A tleap script that builds the chain and sets N, CA, C and O, in Angstrom:
source leaprc.protein.ff14SB
mol = sequence {
  NMET TYR GLN SER ASP PRO LYS LEU TYR GLU
  ILE VAL LYS GLU SER PHE ARG ASN ILE PHE
  GLN PRO ILE LYS ILE PRO GLU ASP GLU ILE
  GLY TYR ILE VAL ILE TYR PHE ILE ALA SER
  MET ASP TYR LEU SER LYS ASN SER ILE SER
  VAL LEU VAL VAL CYS SER THR GLY ILE GLY
  SER SER LYS MET LEU ARG SER ARG LEU GLU
  ARG GLU PHE SER GLU ILE ASP VAL LYS LYS
  ILE ILE SER LEU HIE LYS LEU HIE ASP GLU
  ASP LEU LYS GLN TYR ASP PHE ILE ILE SER
  THR VAL PRO LEU ASP LEU ASP GLU SER LYS
  TYR LEU CYS VAL SER PRO LEU LEU ASN ASP
  GLY GLU LYS GLU LYS VAL ARG LYS GLN ILE
  ASP ILE LEU ASN LYS CARG
}
set mol.1.N position { -0.054 -77.353 14.694 }
set mol.1.CA position { 1.158 -78.155 14.587 }
set mol.1.C position { 0.885 -79.602 14.987 }
set mol.1.O position { 1.472 -80.533 14.435 }
set mol.2.N position { 0.012 -79.772 15.927 }
set mol.2.CA position { -0.288 -81.120 16.406 }
set mol.2.C position { -0.752 -82.010 15.265 }
set mol.2.O position { -0.378 -83.181 15.201 }
set mol.3.N position { -1.562 -81.468 14.367 }
set mol.3.CA position { -2.133 -82.273 13.288 }
set mol.3.C position { -1.093 -82.662 12.239 }
set mol.3.O position { -1.214 -83.715 11.613 }
set mol.4.N position { -0.076 -81.828 12.040 }
set mol.4.CA position { 0.915 -82.144 11.012 }
set mol.4.C position { 1.864 -83.260 11.441 }
set mol.4.O position { 2.294 -84.056 10.607 }
set mol.5.N position { 2.196 -83.329 12.730 }
set mol.5.CA position { 3.078 -84.398 13.220 }
set mol.5.C position { 2.783 -84.646 14.698 }
set mol.5.O position { 3.539 -84.205 15.564 }
set mol.6.N position { 1.684 -85.353 14.993 }
set mol.6.CA position { 1.267 -85.539 16.379 }
set mol.6.C position { 2.292 -86.262 17.252 }
set mol.6.O position { 2.436 -85.951 18.435 }
set mol.7.N position { 2.993 -87.216 16.672 }
set mol.7.CA position { 3.979 -87.962 17.461 }
set mol.7.C position { 5.121 -87.044 17.910 }
set mol.7.O position { 5.503 -87.043 19.081 }
set mol.8.N position { 5.662 -86.265 16.968 }
set mol.8.CA position { 6.732 -85.331 17.315 }
set mol.8.C position { 6.234 -84.294 18.311 }
set mol.8.O position { 6.951 -83.936 19.246 }
set mol.9.N position { 5.026 -83.815 18.119 }
set mol.9.CA position { 4.439 -82.827 19.021 }
set mol.9.C position { 4.404 -83.382 20.447 }
set mol.9.O position { 4.798 -82.697 21.391 }
set mol.10.N position { 3.941 -84.603 20.599 }
set mol.10.CA position { 3.841 -85.216 21.934 }
set mol.10.C position { 5.220 -85.442 22.552 }
set mol.10.O position { 5.398 -85.262 23.756 }
set mol.11.N position { 6.182 -85.831 21.739 }
set mol.11.CA position { 7.548 -86.034 22.239 }
set mol.11.C position { 8.128 -84.717 22.756 }
set mol.11.O position { 8.691 -84.661 23.848 }
set mol.12.N position { 7.982 -83.670 21.961 }
set mol.12.CA position { 8.499 -82.356 22.367 }
set mol.12.C position { 7.775 -81.871 23.616 }
set mol.12.O position { 8.407 -81.365 24.543 }
set mol.13.N position { 6.483 -82.019 23.645 }
set mol.13.CA position { 5.682 -81.577 24.791 }
set mol.13.C position { 6.132 -82.290 26.074 }
set mol.13.O position { 6.350 -81.650 27.103 }
set mol.14.N position { 6.268 -83.609 26.004 }
set mol.14.CA position { 6.704 -84.384 27.174 }
set mol.14.C position { 8.111 -83.996 27.614 }
set mol.14.O position { 8.391 -83.872 28.807 }
set mol.15.N position { 8.985 -83.808 26.639 }
set mol.15.CA position { 10.364 -83.439 26.954 }
set mol.15.C position { 10.420 -82.095 27.666 }
set mol.15.O position { 11.142 -81.934 28.650 }
set mol.16.N position { 9.668 -81.150 27.174 }
set mol.16.CA position { 9.658 -79.830 27.810 }
set mol.16.C position { 9.019 -79.877 29.189 }
set mol.16.O position { 9.448 -79.156 30.090 }
set mol.17.N position { 8.016 -80.700 29.367 }
set mol.17.CA position { 7.427 -80.858 30.708 }
set mol.17.C position { 8.443 -81.421 31.681 }
set mol.17.O position { 8.517 -80.984 32.830 }
set mol.18.N position { 9.230 -82.393 31.224 }
set mol.18.CA position { 10.246 -82.997 32.097 }
set mol.18.C position { 11.377 -82.031 32.419 }
set mol.18.O position { 11.872 -81.994 33.545 }
set mol.19.N position { 11.777 -81.256 31.431 }
set mol.19.CA position { 12.911 -80.347 31.625 }
set mol.19.C position { 12.508 -79.107 32.423 }
set mol.19.O position { 13.216 -78.702 33.345 }
set mol.20.N position { 11.384 -78.512 32.071 }
set mol.20.CA position { 10.936 -77.264 32.696 }
set mol.20.C position { 9.739 -77.512 33.612 }
set mol.20.O position { 8.761 -76.764 33.581 }
set mol.21.N position { 9.820 -78.549 34.414 }
set mol.21.CA position { 8.703 -79.061 35.189 }
set mol.21.C position { 7.901 -78.001 35.963 }
set mol.21.O position { 6.673 -78.033 35.886 }
set mol.22.N position { 8.497 -77.098 36.678 }
set mol.22.CA position { 7.637 -76.166 37.421 }
set mol.22.C position { 6.952 -75.118 36.523 }
set mol.22.O position { 5.956 -74.515 36.923 }
set mol.23.N position { 7.478 -74.907 35.332 }
set mol.23.CA position { 6.951 -73.883 34.439 }
set mol.23.C position { 5.986 -74.531 33.453 }
set mol.23.O position { 6.307 -75.559 32.857 }
set mol.24.N position { 4.823 -73.948 33.280 }
set mol.24.CA position { 3.856 -74.465 32.296 }
set mol.24.C position { 4.118 -73.787 30.957 }
set mol.24.O position { 4.029 -72.564 30.842 }
set mol.25.N position { 4.438 -74.582 29.955 }
set mol.25.CA position { 4.712 -74.074 28.603 }
set mol.25.C position { 3.386 -74.075 27.838 }
set mol.25.O position { 2.729 -75.113 27.755 }
set mol.26.N position { 2.981 -72.933 27.279 }
set mol.26.CA position { 1.729 -72.895 26.502 }
set mol.26.C position { 1.800 -73.789 25.260 }
set mol.26.O position { 2.866 -73.977 24.674 }
set mol.27.N position { 0.649 -74.332 24.876 }
set mol.27.CA position { 0.564 -75.217 23.709 }
set mol.27.C position { 1.090 -74.527 22.445 }
set mol.27.O position { 1.745 -75.163 21.620 }
set mol.28.N position { 0.805 -73.224 22.292 }
set mol.28.CA position { 1.286 -72.488 21.111 }
set mol.28.C position { 2.808 -72.485 21.045 }
set mol.28.O position { 3.387 -72.623 19.968 }
set mol.29.N position { 3.450 -72.329 22.191 }
set mol.29.CA position { 4.916 -72.321 22.227 }
set mol.29.C position { 5.475 -73.690 21.853 }
set mol.29.O position { 6.481 -73.785 21.151 }
set mol.30.N position { 4.822 -74.742 22.322 }
set mol.30.CA position { 5.237 -76.103 21.944 }
set mol.30.C position { 5.144 -76.241 20.422 }
set mol.30.O position { 6.028 -76.825 19.795 }
set mol.31.N position { 4.089 -75.712 19.840 }
set mol.31.CA position { 3.914 -75.758 18.385 }
set mol.31.C position { 5.051 -75.077 17.650 }
set mol.31.O position { 5.536 -75.592 16.642 }
set mol.32.N position { 5.488 -73.906 18.150 }
set mol.32.CA position { 6.608 -73.202 17.517 }
set mol.32.C position { 7.904 -74.009 17.624 }
set mol.32.O position { 8.703 -74.051 16.688 }
set mol.33.N position { 8.094 -74.635 18.757 }
set mol.33.CA position { 9.308 -75.445 18.950 }
set mol.33.C position { 9.289 -76.641 18.000 }
set mol.33.O position { 10.322 -77.009 17.441 }
set mol.34.N position { 8.117 -77.247 17.818 }
set mol.34.CA position { 7.979 -78.371 16.887 }
set mol.34.C position { 8.345 -77.933 15.474 }
set mol.34.O position { 8.966 -78.693 14.731 }
set mol.35.N position { 7.968 -76.721 15.099 }
set mol.35.CA position { 8.328 -76.188 13.775 }
set mol.35.C position { 9.844 -76.184 13.601 }
set mol.35.O position { 10.345 -76.550 12.538 }
set mol.36.N position { 10.574 -75.775 14.628 }
set mol.36.CA position { 12.038 -75.769 14.553 }
set mol.36.C position { 12.595 -77.180 14.415 }
set mol.36.O position { 13.547 -77.405 13.668 }
set mol.37.N position { 12.007 -78.124 15.131 }
set mol.37.CA position { 12.451 -79.511 15.010 }
set mol.37.C position { 12.210 -80.038 13.594 }
set mol.37.O position { 13.082 -80.692 13.021 }
set mol.38.N position { 11.057 -79.763 13.039 }
set mol.38.CA position { 10.737 -80.225 11.682 }
set mol.38.C position { 11.695 -79.600 10.670 }
set mol.38.O position { 12.183 -80.280 9.767 }
set mol.39.N position { 11.962 -78.298 10.826 }
set mol.39.CA position { 12.894 -77.618 9.915 }
set mol.39.C position { 14.289 -78.233 10.023 }
set mol.39.O position { 14.954 -78.434 9.007 }
set mol.40.N position { 14.733 -78.531 11.232 }
set mol.40.CA position { 16.055 -79.143 11.423 }
set mol.40.C position { 16.115 -80.535 10.814 }
set mol.40.O position { 17.109 -80.900 10.186 }
set mol.41.N position { 15.067 -81.303 10.995 }
set mol.41.CA position { 15.047 -82.658 10.434 }
set mol.41.C position { 15.049 -82.606 8.910 }
set mol.41.O position { 15.712 -83.418 8.263 }
set mol.42.N position { 14.314 -81.660 8.335 }
set mol.42.CA position { 14.324 -81.500 6.877 }
set mol.42.C position { 15.705 -81.128 6.381 }
set mol.42.O position { 16.175 -81.660 5.375 }
set mol.43.N position { 16.358 -80.212 7.087 }
set mol.43.CA position { 17.699 -79.774 6.699 }
set mol.43.C position { 18.677 -80.943 6.751 }
set mol.43.O position { 19.460 -81.148 5.822 }
set mol.44.N position { 18.629 -81.707 7.842 }
set mol.44.CA position { 19.548 -82.837 7.977 }
set mol.44.C position { 19.283 -83.909 6.934 }
set mol.44.O position { 20.226 -84.511 6.420 }
set mol.45.N position { 18.033 -84.156 6.613 }
set mol.45.CA position { 17.750 -85.201 5.631 }
set mol.45.C position { 18.203 -84.788 4.234 }
set mol.45.O position { 18.599 -85.643 3.441 }
set mol.46.N position { 18.151 -83.504 3.919 }
set mol.46.CA position { 18.612 -83.040 2.616 }
set mol.46.C position { 20.128 -83.090 2.514 }
set mol.46.O position { 20.677 -83.290 1.431 }
set mol.47.N position { 20.800 -82.909 3.643 }
set mol.47.CA position { 22.252 -82.883 3.648 }
set mol.47.C position { 22.856 -84.197 4.124 }
set mol.47.O position { 24.039 -84.252 4.461 }
set mol.48.N position { 22.057 -85.245 4.153 }
set mol.48.CA position { 22.583 -86.507 4.646 }
set mol.48.C position { 23.407 -87.210 3.566 }
set mol.48.O position { 23.214 -87.020 2.366 }
set mol.49.N position { 24.312 -88.010 4.047 }
set mol.49.CA position { 25.199 -88.772 3.176 }
set mol.49.C position { 24.711 -90.216 3.177 }
set mol.49.O position { 24.646 -90.865 4.222 }
set mol.50.N position { 24.378 -90.696 2.012 }
set mol.50.CA position { 23.845 -92.034 1.836 }
set mol.50.C position { 24.989 -93.052 1.900 }
set mol.50.O position { 25.924 -92.996 1.101 }
set mol.51.N position { 24.905 -93.978 2.856 }
set mol.51.CA position { 26.002 -94.918 3.095 }
set mol.51.C position { 25.502 -96.354 2.992 }
set mol.51.O position { 24.406 -96.692 3.438 }
set mol.52.N position { 26.345 -97.182 2.391 }
set mol.52.CA position { 26.135 -98.629 2.352 }
set mol.52.C position { 27.151 -99.240 3.313 }
set mol.52.O position { 28.340 -98.933 3.237 }
set mol.53.N position { 26.687 -100.104 4.216 }
set mol.53.CA position { 27.584 -100.808 5.135 }
set mol.53.C position { 27.728 -102.238 4.632 }
set mol.53.O position { 26.735 -102.926 4.392 }
set mol.54.N position { 28.971 -102.677 4.475 }
set mol.54.CA position { 29.272 -104.033 4.011 }
set mol.54.C position { 30.007 -104.764 5.128 }
set mol.54.O position { 30.933 -104.224 5.733 }
set mol.55.N position { 29.585 -105.990 5.392 }
set mol.55.CA position { 30.264 -106.811 6.394 }
set mol.55.C position { 30.556 -108.180 5.792 }
set mol.55.O position { 30.046 -108.516 4.723 }
set mol.56.N position { 31.376 -108.964 6.476 }
set mol.56.CA position { 31.718 -110.278 5.944 }
set mol.56.C position { 30.474 -111.163 5.928 }
set mol.56.O position { 30.016 -111.561 4.857 }
set mol.57.N position { 29.935 -111.469 7.074 }
set mol.57.CA position { 28.673 -112.207 7.157 }
set mol.57.C position { 27.886 -111.809 8.394 }
set mol.57.O position { 26.662 -111.936 8.420 }
set mol.58.N position { 28.581 -111.328 9.420 }
set mol.58.CA position { 27.942 -111.031 10.704 }
set mol.58.C position { 27.052 -109.812 10.675 }
set mol.58.O position { 27.537 -108.681 10.706 }
set mol.59.N position { 25.773 -110.032 10.616 }
set mol.59.CA position { 24.821 -108.924 10.606 }
set mol.59.C position { 24.855 -108.200 11.953 }
set mol.59.O position { 24.644 -106.988 12.002 }
set mol.60.N position { 25.111 -108.911 13.027 }
set mol.60.CA position { 25.181 -108.283 14.352 }
set mol.60.C position { 26.254 -107.210 14.419 }
set mol.60.O position { 26.019 -106.120 14.941 }
set mol.61.N position { 27.436 -107.521 13.889 }
set mol.61.CA position { 28.524 -106.535 13.931 }
set mol.61.C position { 28.225 -105.353 13.017 }
set mol.61.O position { 28.596 -104.222 13.334 }
set mol.62.N position { 27.568 -105.593 11.900 }
set mol.62.CA position { 27.256 -104.491 10.997 }
set mol.62.C position { 26.163 -103.597 11.579 }
set mol.62.O position { 26.174 -102.386 11.355 }
set mol.63.N position { 25.227 -104.171 12.318 }
set mol.63.CA position { 24.205 -103.359 12.978 }
set mol.63.C position { 24.833 -102.505 14.077 }
set mol.63.O position { 24.425 -101.366 14.302 }
set mol.64.N position { 25.827 -103.068 14.753 }
set mol.64.CA position { 26.542 -102.300 15.763 }
set mol.64.C position { 27.279 -101.141 15.091 }
set mol.64.O position { 27.275 -100.021 15.602 }
set mol.65.N position { 27.907 -101.408 13.950 }
set mol.65.CA position { 28.606 -100.358 13.215 }
set mol.65.C position { 27.615 -99.292 12.749 }
set mol.65.O position { 27.891 -98.098 12.869 }
set mol.66.N position { 26.477 -99.706 12.225 }
set mol.66.CA position { 25.442 -98.752 11.791 }
set mol.66.C position { 25.047 -97.829 12.945 }
set mol.66.O position { 24.974 -96.611 12.786 }
set mol.67.N position { 24.801 -98.416 14.077 }
set mol.67.CA position { 24.403 -97.645 15.246 }
set mol.67.C position { 25.472 -96.626 15.635 }
set mol.67.O position { 25.166 -95.469 15.921 }
set mol.68.N position { 26.712 -97.065 15.643 }
set mol.68.CA position { 27.814 -96.155 15.997 }
set mol.68.C position { 27.969 -95.041 14.978 }
set mol.68.O position { 28.195 -93.890 15.352 }
set mol.69.N position { 27.853 -95.361 13.697 }
set mol.69.CA position { 27.971 -94.347 12.647 }
set mol.69.C position { 26.878 -93.296 12.772 }
set mol.69.O position { 27.154 -92.097 12.725 }
set mol.70.N position { 25.646 -93.744 12.931 }
set mol.70.CA position { 24.536 -92.798 12.999 }
set mol.70.C position { 24.550 -91.994 14.295 }
set mol.70.O position { 24.066 -90.862 14.326 }
set mol.71.N position { 25.098 -92.564 15.356 }
set mol.71.CA position { 25.204 -91.828 16.622 }
set mol.71.C position { 26.319 -90.790 16.559 }
set mol.71.O position { 26.158 -89.669 17.043 }
set mol.72.N position { 27.433 -91.160 15.970 }
set mol.72.CA position { 28.597 -90.263 15.906 }
set mol.72.C position { 28.471 -89.186 14.838 }
set mol.72.O position { 28.982 -88.079 15.005 }
set mol.73.N position { 27.784 -89.510 13.732 }
set mol.73.CA position { 27.733 -88.598 12.580 }
set mol.73.C position { 26.284 -88.395 12.163 }
set mol.73.O position { 25.701 -89.240 11.484 }
set mol.74.N position { 25.712 -87.279 12.569 }
set mol.74.CA position { 24.297 -87.023 12.283 }
set mol.74.C position { 24.015 -86.920 10.787 }
set mol.74.O position { 22.881 -87.127 10.355 }
set mol.75.N position { 25.035 -86.602 9.995 }
set mol.75.CA position { 24.822 -86.438 8.563 }
set mol.75.C position { 24.836 -87.749 7.790 }
set mol.75.O position { 24.529 -87.773 6.598 }
set mol.76.N position { 25.190 -88.834 8.460 }
set mol.76.CA position { 25.225 -90.145 7.797 }
set mol.76.C position { 23.863 -90.817 7.909 }
set mol.76.O position { 23.252 -90.865 8.977 }
set mol.77.N position { 23.411 -91.333 6.774 }
set mol.77.CA position { 22.184 -92.112 6.714 }
set mol.77.C position { 22.538 -93.472 6.117 }
set mol.77.O position { 22.749 -93.592 4.910 }
set mol.78.N position { 22.600 -94.487 6.965 }
set mol.78.CA position { 22.920 -95.832 6.488 }
set mol.78.C position { 21.676 -96.377 5.793 }
set mol.78.O position { 20.688 -96.723 6.441 }
set mol.79.N position { 21.741 -96.447 4.478 }
set mol.79.CA position { 20.604 -96.881 3.675 }
set mol.79.C position { 20.422 -98.390 3.690 }
set mol.79.O position { 19.302 -98.897 3.630 }
set mol.80.N position { 21.559 -99.110 3.772 }
set mol.80.CA position { 21.452 -100.561 3.669 }
set mol.80.C position { 22.684 -101.226 4.271 }
set mol.80.O position { 23.779 -100.664 4.274 }
set mol.81.N position { 22.477 -102.430 4.777 }
set mol.81.CA position { 23.562 -103.283 5.256 }
set mol.81.C position { 23.521 -104.556 4.421 }
set mol.81.O position { 22.476 -105.194 4.294 }
set mol.82.N position { 24.669 -104.917 3.854 }
set mol.82.CA position { 24.721 -106.155 3.063 }
set mol.82.C position { 25.959 -106.957 3.435 }
set mol.82.O position { 26.911 -106.423 4.004 }
set mol.83.N position { 25.934 -108.224 3.112 }
set mol.83.CA position { 27.112 -109.063 3.317 }
set mol.83.C position { 28.010 -108.956 2.085 }
set mol.83.O position { 27.565 -108.573 1.003 }
set mol.84.N position { 29.255 -109.295 2.270 }
set mol.84.CA position { 30.255 -109.174 1.208 }
set mol.84.C position { 29.853 -109.919 -0.062 }
set mol.84.O position { 30.055 -109.411 -1.165 }
set mol.85.N position { 29.292 -111.107 0.081 }
set mol.85.CA position { 28.962 -111.896 -1.107 }
set mol.85.C position { 27.801 -111.305 -1.920 }
set mol.85.O position { 27.571 -111.736 -3.050 }
set mol.86.N position { 27.072 -110.336 -1.374 }
set mol.86.CA position { 25.983 -109.691 -2.121 }
set mol.86.C position { 26.404 -108.348 -2.718 }
set mol.86.O position { 25.601 -107.669 -3.358 }
set mol.87.N position { 27.644 -107.976 -2.510 }
set mol.87.CA position { 28.119 -106.679 -2.993 }
set mol.87.C position { 28.023 -106.558 -4.507 }
set mol.87.O position { 27.655 -105.502 -5.022 }
set mol.88.N position { 28.348 -107.624 -5.222 }
set mol.88.CA position { 28.319 -107.564 -6.699 }
set mol.88.C position { 26.898 -107.389 -7.255 }
set mol.88.O position { 26.740 -106.990 -8.409 }
set mol.89.N position { 25.866 -107.680 -6.456 }
set mol.89.CA position { 24.477 -107.516 -6.891 }
set mol.89.C position { 23.937 -106.104 -6.628 }
set mol.89.O position { 22.854 -105.744 -7.089 }
set mol.90.N position { 24.697 -105.329 -5.893 }
set mol.90.CA position { 24.221 -104.015 -5.444 }
set mol.90.C position { 24.591 -102.910 -6.426 }
set mol.90.O position { 25.697 -102.897 -6.966 }
set mol.91.N position { 23.664 -101.986 -6.654 }
set mol.91.CA position { 23.934 -100.801 -7.478 }
set mol.91.C position { 24.624 -99.768 -6.585 }
set mol.91.O position { 23.969 -99.061 -5.819 }
set mol.92.N position { 25.938 -99.689 -6.689 }
set mol.92.CA position { 26.723 -98.835 -5.801 }
set mol.92.C position { 26.566 -97.349 -6.100 }
set mol.92.O position { 26.924 -96.508 -5.274 }
set mol.93.N position { 26.040 -97.025 -7.262 }
set mol.93.CA position { 25.864 -95.617 -7.638 }
set mol.93.C position { 24.814 -94.908 -6.795 }
set mol.93.O position { 24.786 -93.678 -6.752 }
set mol.94.N position { 23.963 -95.653 -6.132 }
set mol.94.CA position { 22.922 -95.032 -5.335 }
set mol.94.C position { 23.406 -94.602 -3.939 }
set mol.94.O position { 22.641 -94.043 -3.153 }
set mol.95.N position { 24.672 -94.867 -3.649 }
set mol.95.CA position { 25.242 -94.509 -2.353 }
set mol.95.C position { 26.344 -93.464 -2.536 }
set mol.95.O position { 27.088 -93.488 -3.516 }
set mol.96.N position { 26.429 -92.559 -1.584 }
set mol.96.CA position { 27.502 -91.566 -1.608 }
set mol.96.C position { 28.829 -92.183 -1.202 }
set mol.96.O position { 29.895 -91.767 -1.654 }
set mol.97.N position { 28.736 -93.192 -0.334 }
set mol.97.CA position { 29.960 -93.785 0.190 }
set mol.97.C position { 29.672 -95.174 0.752 }
set mol.97.O position { 28.538 -95.496 1.107 }
set mol.98.N position { 30.733 -95.994 0.826 }
set mol.98.CA position { 30.619 -97.348 1.360 }
set mol.98.C position { 31.558 -97.462 2.559 }
set mol.98.O position { 32.713 -97.041 2.508 }
set mol.99.N position { 31.040 -98.034 3.622 }
set mol.99.CA position { 31.863 -98.317 4.796 }
set mol.99.C position { 31.783 -99.816 5.021 }
set mol.99.O position { 30.696 -100.387 5.104 }
set mol.100.N position { 32.944 -100.444 5.118 }
set mol.100.CA position { 33.009 -101.900 5.188 }
set mol.100.C position { 33.840 -102.360 6.383 }
set mol.100.O position { 34.759 -101.673 6.828 }
set mol.101.N position { 33.491 -103.536 6.886 }
set mol.101.CA position { 34.292 -104.141 7.952 }
set mol.101.C position { 35.322 -105.108 7.388 }
set mol.101.O position { 36.110 -105.695 8.130 }
set mol.102.N position { 35.307 -105.268 6.058 }
set mol.102.CA position { 36.278 -106.132 5.376 }
set mol.102.C position { 36.848 -105.392 4.168 }
set mol.102.O position { 36.165 -104.547 3.590 }
set mol.103.N position { 38.081 -105.694 3.779 }
set mol.103.CA position { 38.636 -105.066 2.575 }
set mol.103.C position { 37.808 -105.433 1.344 }
set mol.103.O position { 37.352 -106.568 1.203 }
set mol.104.N position { 37.624 -104.456 0.457 }
set mol.104.CA position { 36.828 -104.673 -0.752 }
set mol.104.C position { 37.699 -104.520 -1.988 }
set mol.104.O position { 38.740 -103.863 -1.960 }
set mol.105.N position { 37.258 -105.129 -3.058 }
set mol.105.CA position { 37.953 -105.005 -4.333 }
set mol.105.C position { 37.388 -103.793 -5.084 }
set mol.105.O position { 36.836 -103.919 -6.177 }
set mol.106.N position { 37.541 -102.626 -4.468 }
set mol.106.CA position { 37.066 -101.360 -5.021 }
set mol.106.C position { 38.167 -100.322 -4.909 }
set mol.106.O position { 39.110 -100.488 -4.135 }
set mol.107.N position { 38.048 -99.269 -5.667 }
set mol.107.CA position { 38.946 -98.131 -5.549 }
set mol.107.C position { 38.876 -97.620 -4.112 }
set mol.107.O position { 37.785 -97.443 -3.570 }
set mol.108.N position { 40.027 -97.383 -3.496 }
set mol.108.CA position { 40.062 -96.969 -2.096 }
set mol.108.C position { 39.380 -95.639 -1.839 }
set mol.108.O position { 39.035 -95.337 -0.697 }
set mol.109.N position { 39.177 -94.837 -2.876 }
set mol.109.CA position { 38.473 -93.570 -2.685 }
set mol.109.C position { 36.963 -93.775 -2.571 }
set mol.109.O position { 36.238 -92.843 -2.224 }
set mol.110.N position { 36.488 -94.978 -2.858 }
set mol.110.CA position { 35.056 -95.272 -2.845 }
set mol.110.C position { 34.563 -95.849 -1.519 }
set mol.110.O position { 33.359 -95.904 -1.273 }
set mol.111.N position { 35.494 -96.277 -0.666 }
set mol.111.CA position { 35.057 -96.893 0.586 }
set mol.111.C position { 36.115 -96.742 1.676 }
set mol.111.O position { 37.276 -96.423 1.417 }
set mol.112.N position { 35.664 -96.984 2.901 }
set mol.112.CA position { 36.553 -97.048 4.061 }
set mol.112.C position { 36.384 -98.411 4.710 }
set mol.112.O position { 35.271 -98.927 4.819 }
set mol.113.N position { 37.485 -98.983 5.135 }
set mol.113.CA position { 37.444 -100.235 5.868 }
set mol.113.C position { 37.663 -99.903 7.340 }
set mol.113.O position { 38.688 -99.326 7.703 }
set mol.114.N position { 36.700 -100.267 8.189 }
set mol.114.CA position { 36.759 -99.950 9.618 }
set mol.114.C position { 36.382 -101.184 10.427 }
set mol.114.O position { 35.871 -102.166 9.889 }
set mol.115.N position { 36.642 -101.117 11.719 }
set mol.115.CA position { 36.202 -102.190 12.603 }
set mol.115.C position { 34.765 -101.906 13.041 }
set mol.115.O position { 34.334 -100.753 13.021 }
set mol.116.N position { 34.025 -102.931 13.431 }
set mol.116.CA position { 32.644 -102.703 13.880 }
set mol.116.C position { 32.553 -101.784 15.096 }
set mol.116.O position { 31.521 -101.153 15.326 }
set mol.117.N position { 33.641 -101.707 15.881 }
set mol.117.CA position { 33.641 -100.856 17.066 }
set mol.117.C position { 33.942 -99.398 16.753 }
set mol.117.O position { 33.704 -98.530 17.593 }
set mol.118.N position { 34.458 -99.112 15.568 }
set mol.118.CA position { 34.751 -97.762 15.101 }
set mol.118.C position { 35.603 -96.997 16.119 }
set mol.118.O position { 35.098 -96.184 16.893 }
set mol.119.N position { 36.899 -97.280 16.095 }
set mol.119.CA position { 37.808 -96.624 17.037 }
set mol.119.C position { 38.020 -95.149 16.670 }
set mol.119.O position { 37.517 -94.686 15.647 }
set mol.120.N position { 38.757 -94.422 17.497 }
set mol.120.CA position { 38.936 -92.974 17.303 }
set mol.120.C position { 39.605 -92.628 15.978 }
set mol.120.O position { 39.211 -91.663 15.323 }
set mol.121.N position { 40.602 -93.395 15.577 }
set mol.121.CA position { 41.274 -93.145 14.303 }
set mol.121.C position { 40.325 -93.335 13.124 }
set mol.121.O position { 40.353 -92.570 12.160 }
set mol.122.N position { 39.489 -94.357 13.214 }
set mol.122.CA position { 38.511 -94.615 12.153 }
set mol.122.C position { 37.435 -93.533 12.118 }
set mol.122.O position { 36.971 -93.144 11.046 }
set mol.123.N position { 37.047 -93.057 13.284 }
set mol.123.CA position { 36.082 -91.949 13.339 }
set mol.123.C position { 36.646 -90.729 12.615 }
set mol.123.O position { 35.929 -90.030 11.899 }
set mol.124.N position { 37.929 -90.490 12.811 }
set mol.124.CA position { 38.570 -89.347 12.147 }
set mol.124.C position { 38.577 -89.542 10.625 }
set mol.124.O position { 38.353 -88.589 9.879 }
set mol.125.N position { 38.831 -90.760 10.167 }
set mol.125.CA position { 38.799 -91.039 8.723 }
set mol.125.C position { 37.394 -90.832 8.155 }
set mol.125.O position { 37.232 -90.291 7.060 }
set mol.126.N position { 36.394 -91.260 8.898 }
set mol.126.CA position { 35.008 -91.066 8.454 }
set mol.126.C position { 34.700 -89.573 8.392 }
set mol.126.O position { 34.085 -89.105 7.433 }
set mol.127.N position { 35.121 -88.829 9.404 }
set mol.127.CA position { 34.895 -87.381 9.440 }
set mol.127.C position { 35.543 -86.710 8.224 }
set mol.127.O position { 34.938 -85.835 7.604 }
set mol.128.N position { 36.769 -87.117 7.883 }
set mol.128.CA position { 37.452 -86.545 6.712 }
set mol.128.C position { 36.682 -86.856 5.439 }
set mol.128.O position { 36.552 -85.999 4.565 }
set mol.129.N position { 36.171 -88.075 5.329 }
set mol.129.CA position { 35.406 -88.447 4.138 }
set mol.129.C position { 34.115 -87.642 4.050 }
set mol.129.O position { 33.718 -87.225 2.961 }
set mol.130.N position { 33.463 -87.423 5.172 }
set mol.130.CA position { 32.245 -86.603 5.193 }
set mol.130.C position { 32.565 -85.192 4.722 }
set mol.130.O position { 31.817 -84.609 3.938 }
set mol.131.N position { 33.676 -84.646 5.202 }
set mol.131.CA position { 34.083 -83.297 4.787 }
set mol.131.C position { 34.323 -83.240 3.279 }
set mol.131.O position { 33.917 -82.281 2.623 }
set mol.132.N position { 34.982 -84.262 2.727 }
set mol.132.CA position { 35.235 -84.322 1.281 }
set mol.132.C position { 33.914 -84.365 0.519 }
set mol.132.O position { 33.738 -83.641 -0.461 }
set mol.133.N position { 32.993 -85.204 0.963 }
set mol.133.CA position { 31.708 -85.329 0.283 }
set mol.133.C position { 30.882 -84.046 0.397 }
set mol.133.O position { 30.171 -83.684 -0.541 }
set mol.134.N position { 30.969 -83.366 1.523 }
set mol.134.CA position { 30.225 -82.120 1.691 }
set mol.134.C position { 30.771 -80.996 0.832 }
set mol.134.O position { 30.025 -80.091 0.456 }
set mol.135.N position { 32.051 -81.035 0.514 }
set mol.135.CA position { 32.655 -79.998 -0.338 }
set mol.135.C position { 32.216 -80.150 -1.785 }
set mol.135.O position { 32.226 -79.185 -2.550 }
set mol.136.N position { 31.828 -81.378 -2.161 }
set mol.136.CA position { 31.352 -81.608 -3.534 }
set mol.136.C position { 30.025 -80.981 -3.656 }
set mol.136.O position { 29.411 -81.037 -4.722 }
savepdb mol mol.pdb
quit
């Protein structure tokens, strides 16, 4: 297992040493645990929702929104962040959904307008949209 993903192997090994400090975990067991992590990551990447984040101009606020989205919703994969004036140049078909910090001239079923801080009500709207996309 070490050879297939040495970085992940070392992360898992260190984590288990920290958590189960008095107990020595055999290398083979660490390898089996790494297999589960790889399988989970593969599953999540196949079931991820491709999202485009649009902001007015502030890249800082959009990066904050990206971070909050990916932390709150493991199934969201923010593929790109763009400013509003570059929206017309973007191929929107490559994204499952658009999340914007500004109102867009698009069908409301194609995007959500949220604040960069992503309040509880907005989180619920994002969750509903994820559920709709997962049912498709």
